[in-house]
N, C-alpha and C positions, 0 to 999 in steps of 0.2 A: 416560585417553585424551589423547594429546598434541595440543596446539593449534598445533604448529609447522608451518611450510610455507606457501608462498604459495597463494592460491586456485588459480592455474594448476597448481601441482604436485599439489594435492589433487584437482583435476579429472582430471588424467592418471592418478592412482592409482585414483580411483573408476571411470574408464573401463576400467581394467585389472582391475576386479572387487573393489576394496577397499571393503567396506561401512564400515569404520572411517573412511576418508578422506571418504566422503560424509557420515557422521555428524558429522564435524568441520565440514564446510561448512554443514550444517543448523544446528549449534550457533552458528556464526558469524553467520549471516544470518537466522535464524528470527525473532528479536525485531523486527528492522527491517521484515521483510515483514509480520509480524502487526500491527505498529503502523500501517503504511501502509494495510493492509486495514481496520483498525478505523476509521480516519479516512474512508476511502472508503465503506465499507458502512454505518457508523452502528450496526451491531448486532454486539456482540462475539462472540457465538456463531457467527454467519455468517462473520465474519472469521477466526475460529479454524479453522472447517471449510475455508474457502478456502485458508488457509495450509497446512494439511495436504495439500490437493489440489495446491497449487503444488509442494510438495516431492516428492510422488509423481510428478507430471508431469515434474518436472526429472529425477528418477532414471530414469524410463523413456525420456526423450529426451535424455539427457546427451550422446550422440554427435552430436547436431545442433548443439551449441554451437560456433560458429565461433571465438570468441575466449575461451578459458578464463579469461583475466585479467579479463574483463568479466562474470563469473558473477553478480555482484550485480545489474547492470542487466538481465541475462537473466531472473533470478528475478523481479524486479519487473515485467518485461514479462509473464511468465506469470501472475503474480498479478493484474495489471490486466485481462488478457483473461478470466481466470476470474471476476473481479468483474463485468465487463461481461456475461458470459454468464449469471451468476446473476441480475443485475438484469433482464435481458430475460425470463428464464423464471419469475420470481417473480410470483405472482398478486397482484392488488390486495387480495384478502381477507386474505392472510397479512400484508401490511403493516398493514392496519387492525387486525387482531387483536393484533399485536405492537408497535404504535407506542408504547404506554404504556411499554414497557421502555426506550426511549430517553430518557425523562424521569426516570429514577432512576439513581443511580450504580451501577457494577458492584459486586457484593457482595465481590469479591476485591480490589478496589482502592479506597482511600479517594477519594471524589469531592468536588470542591469546586463551589461555585456557578458559578465561572468555567469549569471543565471541562464542566459540564452545559450552560451557556449556549453554549460553543464548539461542542459536539457538535450542539446544536439548530440553531445558525447554519450549521454545515457541511452539515447535512441539507437546508437550504433552497437550497443551491447546485446547479446542474446537475451531473451526474456527472463530466463532463470537467473543469469548473472545480474541483470538489472534489478530483479526482485531482491536478491541478496544484498546488493549495494544499497538499495532503498531502505532496507530494514537495518542492516548492520552498520553501515557507515553513516547514512543520512539520518536514520531513526535511532541509532545508538542501542540497538537490540543485541543481545548476546547471540553467539553462533548457535547455541543450543536452542534458544527460543525461536530463532529464525528457522532452524531445521524442523522444529515441530510445526510451525505455522505453514511452511512451504511443503511439508511432507517429503523432505529430502534427508538423506543420511548426513550426519554431522560433518563427516569428511568432505562431502560434496559441497556443503555450504562454505566450509573453510576454503576449499579450492576456488569456488566461485568468487569469494570475497577477495582472495589474493590476486587472482587473474583479472577480475573486474577492476580492482583498484589500479593494477599495473596498466591495463588497457586504457582506463580513463586518463591516467597520467600521460600515456603516450599520445592519445588523441588531443589532449589539452596542451601538450608540449611542456609539461612540468616534470621535474625530477621527483621520483617516488622513492624516498630513502627507506621505506618500510618493506619493500619487496626484495 
């Protein structure tokens, strides 16, 4: 499978019926979407399910994408909305029953104490702050791009980034010189 072509060209080909073009787009963006969702959700299995749902939703609504060159932001927006929907629909019982899983490293990836501590600290942030931290600090997105993806005002994103970073530093017991 060729990985040549811009995202916009691949979107155009996928809109014309090319399964291969869409598969290339999935290959290109799947890991970033999954990583974002893992940070936001805190449960790897839920994040993986949401990533699959994100790409299924993208395939079925590809024609609604206004700016094909911005597919990455569009995909993250779909992922964020899916994560919000799942959080609203999940019962408290499920969270209580599966909470212990967040305290052990994923079996398919070597975990470190720092990674575990970071996941636990992220889980203590409100969902909106967690999403901003996942995009801006962990994902190296600009505040403007995160604001667009999360459908939040730019000032709110900046505030969430500042407060989220300060809260993470407090939880982890490290000094945050940037706040």
